[in-house]
C-alpha positions as CSV (number, residue, x, y, z in Angstrom):
1,M,155.2,56.9,-37.5
2,F,156.4,60.2,-38.3
3,T,159.6,59.3,-40.5
4,E,160.5,56.1,-42.7
5,T,163.5,54.9,-41.2
6,W,165.0,53.4,-45.0
7,P,163.2,53.7,-48.5
8,S,159.7,52.2,-48.1
9,I,156.3,52.8,-48.5
10,N,154.6,53.2,-45.4
11,W,152.4,55.2,-43.4
12,G,155.6,57.6,-42.6
13,I,154.8,61.2,-43.6
14,V,158.4,62.0,-44.0
15,D,160.3,59.8,-46.1
16,Y,164.0,58.2,-44.7
17,Q,166.2,61.4,-46.3
18,R,163.6,63.9,-44.3
19,H,161.7,65.4,-47.4
20,P,158.3,65.7,-46.6
21,K,155.3,63.1,-48.5
22,P,152.2,64.5,-49.8
23,G,150.8,63.5,-46.2
24,Y,152.7,66.1,-44.4
25,L,151.9,69.0,-46.7
26,A,148.3,67.7,-45.8
27,L,148.8,67.7,-42.0
28,Q,150.4,70.7,-42.6
29,R,147.4,72.8,-43.9
30,A,145.0,71.0,-41.4
31,Y,146.8,71.9,-38.6
32,Q,147.5,75.2,-39.6
33,P,147.4,77.7,-36.5
34,V,144.7,80.1,-37.8
35,L,141.9,78.0,-39.8
36,P,138.8,78.3,-40.9
37,S,136.4,75.5,-40.0
38,I,132.9,74.2,-40.9
39,E,130.7,72.4,-39.1
40,P,127.6,70.7,-41.3
41,K,124.5,70.7,-39.1
42,A,123.0,67.4,-41.0
43,E,124.0,64.2,-41.5
44,S,122.6,64.2,-45.0
45,W,120.9,67.1,-47.4
46,V,117.8,66.6,-48.9
47,Q,116.9,68.5,-52.0
48,G,114.5,71.7,-50.8
49,E,114.8,71.0,-47.3
50,T,116.4,73.7,-45.3
51,G,119.8,72.4,-43.3
52,H,122.2,74.6,-41.4
53,I,125.9,75.0,-41.9
54,G,128.0,76.8,-39.1
55,L,131.1,78.7,-40.0
56,W,133.9,79.0,-37.3
57,A,137.4,80.9,-36.9
58,I,140.1,79.0,-35.1
59,N,143.4,80.7,-33.8
60,D,146.0,79.1,-32.1
61,H,148.6,82.0,-32.3
62,W,149.2,83.7,-28.9
63,R,148.1,86.8,-31.0
64,N,145.1,88.7,-32.1
65,Y,143.9,89.5,-35.5
66,F,141.7,92.7,-34.8
67,H,139.8,93.5,-38.3
68,A,140.1,90.1,-39.9
69,S,137.4,88.9,-42.0
70,L,135.7,85.4,-42.7
71,H,134.4,85.1,-46.4
72,W,132.6,81.9,-47.8
73,K,131.0,80.4,-50.8
74,I,128.7,77.6,-51.0
75,V,128.2,76.0,-54.6
76,Q,126.1,73.2,-55.3
77,D,125.8,72.0,-59.4
78,D,127.7,75.4,-60.5
79,K,125.1,77.4,-58.7
80,T,126.1,79.4,-55.6
81,L,123.7,78.9,-52.6
82,S,125.5,81.0,-50.0
83,E,128.0,83.7,-50.6
84,G,129.3,86.5,-48.3
85,E,132.0,87.6,-45.8
86,Q,131.8,89.0,-42.2
87,A,134.3,90.9,-40.1
88,I,135.3,89.2,-37.2
89,N,138.3,89.9,-34.4
90,L,140.1,86.7,-33.8
91,M,141.2,86.6,-30.5
92,A,144.6,84.9,-29.4
93,D,144.0,81.4,-28.6
94,S,140.4,81.0,-29.3
95,G,137.6,79.6,-31.6
96,Q,134.6,81.1,-32.3
97,K,131.2,80.5,-34.1
98,V,131.2,83.3,-36.8
99,I,127.8,82.4,-38.3
100,E,125.3,79.7,-38.8
101,L,124.0,79.8,-43.0
102,P,120.4,78.3,-43.8
103,I,121.4,76.1,-46.8
104,T,118.6,74.9,-48.8
105,P,119.8,72.2,-51.7
106,R,118.4,72.3,-55.3
107,S,119.3,68.5,-55.9
108,N,120.6,65.5,-54.2
109,R,124.5,66.1,-55.6
110,T,127.3,67.4,-53.5
111,I,127.9,70.6,-51.9
112,T,130.7,72.3,-51.5
113,V,132.0,75.0,-49.0
114,E,135.0,77.4,-49.4
115,S,136.2,79.6,-46.7
116,D,139.0,81.8,-46.0
117,I,139.6,84.4,-43.0
118,L,141.8,87.5,-43.9
119,S,143.3,89.9,-41.8
120,S,145.9,92.7,-43.2
121,G,146.3,90.9,-46.3
122,A,147.1,87.4,-45.1
123,K,144.8,84.7,-46.4
124,Y,144.3,81.6,-44.3
């Protein structure tokens, strides 16, 4: 159900006047053609035990992005657990694992992972 057919509250992501609803914008971002992706290697994280997080770069465009870079920052309790960048050549219609990072949680609280792909001034 992409579009609502009358004024209502339902699962459509575009209202009956064809205006995008918040769900549309979330899907637009989730399905962007160039996408940094995060692969946690553990279902649960234990304080003091090292787990791993894989970082991927996805390119659904039919063009290459040479001299791009993947940037990341992993934070827990306002403390940086890992931060860095990796140069990549992002080939057309591809997905590639860029790096797998060992992460050791400092507590049982939430771990936040932020990542971006930069290419010639564009940020994804």
